[in-house]
VOPAGU-2260 file (C-alpha; in pm, 1 decimal, decimal comma):
REM VOPAGU-2260
SITE   aa  ch    i         X         Y         Z
SITE  MET   A    0       0,0       0,0       0,0
SITE  LYS   A    1     143,0     335,6     -99,7
SITE  VAL   A    2      27,0     626,8     113,2
SITE  GLN   A    3     110,8     984,4      31,8
SITE  PHE   A    4     101,0    1233,9     314,4
SITE  THR   A    5    -139,9    1487,1     178,3
SITE  ASP   A    6    -371,5    1743,9     326,9
SITE  GLU   A    7    -640,3    1479,5     380,3
SITE  TYR   A    8    -431,0    1328,4     661,0
SITE  GLU   A    9    -276,7    1647,6     792,2
SITE  LYS   A   10    -614,5    1808,1     860,1
SITE  ASN   A   11    -646,2    1572,9    1161,1
SITE  VAL   A   12    -283,5    1575,6    1274,2
SITE  ASP   A   13     -47,4    1869,0    1230,1
SITE  SER   A   14     275,0    1686,6    1131,8
SITE  LYS   A   15     389,0    1378,5     941,8
SITE  TYR   A   16     565,3    1248,2    1253,1
SITE  LYS   A   17     243,0    1260,6    1454,6
SITE  ILE   A   18      58,6    1089,6    1170,2
SITE  CYS   A   19     309,7     804,7    1181,3
SITE  LEU   A   20     275,9     774,3    1558,7
SITE  ALA   A   21    -103,1     781,1    1550,1
SITE  VAL   A   22    -133,0     525,9    1272,1
SITE  ALA   A   23     132,4     295,9    1421,3
SITE  LYS   A   24     -37,0     294,8    1760,9
SITE  ARG   A   25    -380,0     224,7    1612,5
SITE  ALA   A   26    -239,0     -41,0    1376,7
SITE  ARG   A   27     -88,4    -226,3    1676,2
SITE  GLU   A   28    -427,2    -218,2    1849,6
SITE  LEU   A   29    -601,3    -342,2    1535,5
SITE  GLY   A   30    -339,6    -616,0    1491,3
SITE  ASP   A   31    -409,4    -738,7    1843,3
SITE  TYR   A   32    -783,7    -723,5    1777,8
SITE  LEU   A   33    -762,6    -915,2    1449,3
SITE  SER   A   34    -531,1   -1175,5    1601,6
SITE  ALA   A   35    -766,4   -1229,3    1894,5
SITE  GLN   A   36   -1061,7   -1250,8    1655,4
SITE  ARG   A   37    -886,5   -1525,0    1453,7
SITE  ASN   A   38    -816,0   -1717,7    1775,3
SITE  MET   A   39   -1173,2   -1661,7    1896,0
SITE  GLU   A   40   -1052,7   -1477,2    2206,4
SITE  ARG   A   41   -1224,2   -1191,2    2380,9
SITE  VAL   A   42   -1029,3    -868,8    2407,9
SITE  ASN   A   43   -1102,0    -522,8    2530,5
SITE  ILE   A   44    -995,2    -342,8    2210,7
SITE  ILE   A   45   -1214,9    -126,2    1991,2
SITE  LYS   A   46   -1293,5    -299,3    1661,9
SITE  PRO   A   47   -1221,2    -125,4    1328,8
SITE  LEU   A   48   -1420,0     196,4    1300,4
SITE  VAL   A   49   -1449,0     194,7     921,2
SITE  ASP   A   50   -1594,6     -43,4     666,2
SITE  ILE   A   51   -1306,7    -162,3     452,2
SITE  ASP   A   52   -1242,4    -485,4     261,7
SITE  SER   A   53    -891,1    -522,4     401,6
SITE  TYR   A   54    -753,7    -712,3     697,6
SITE  ASP   A   55    -430,8    -511,0     698,7
SITE  PRO   A   56    -414,3    -318,8    1030,1
SITE  LEU   A   57    -206,8     -40,1     876,2
SITE  GLU   A   58    -448,2      15,8     590,2
SITE  ILE   A   59    -743,9      18,1     831,7
SITE  ALA   A   60    -567,0     265,9    1060,4
SITE  PHE   A   61    -492,9     503,8     771,3
SITE  GLN   A   62    -855,4     485,6     658,0
SITE  GLU   A   63    -974,6     560,2    1013,5
SITE  LEU   A   64    -749,5     865,1    1027,8
SITE  LYS   A   65    -861,8     979,2     681,8
SITE  GLU   A   66   -1230,0     953,4     781,3
SITE  GLU   A   67   -1157,8    1135,7    1110,4
SITE  LYS   A   68   -1255,3     834,0    1322,1
SITE  ILE   A   69    -939,3     854,9    1532,5
SITE  ALA   A   70    -754,5    1152,1    1675,5
SITE  PHE   A   71    -412,5    1177,0    1829,3
SITE  GLU   A   72    -263,1    1408,9    2084,7
SITE  ILE   A   73      89,4    1405,7    2227,1
SITE  LYS   A   74     105,5    1469,3    2597,1
SITE  LYS   A   75     355,0    1739,6    2679,0
SITE  GLU   A   76     586,9    1695,7    2972,0
SITE  GLU   A   77     522,6    1922,4    3263,1
SITE  GLU   A   78     758,9    2217,2    3272,4
SITE  LYS   A   79     982,1    2235,1    3577,9
């Protein structure tokens, strides 16, 4: 899958680095969900939020971000 970082992704997240972090985190969650689903296990993870014909966690995560189903915020360290 080839993804170009265009305005459609950056309208939800303000930098390419944050996009990568957001999608990677969500893709790991989706990977765990899909793995548990294959093994018929119960997990406490939110299922995919978009209708897509793919089982690729990364592709699902990008589609969720594109459709504004997920948001991402970096917590700033407290100033001393």
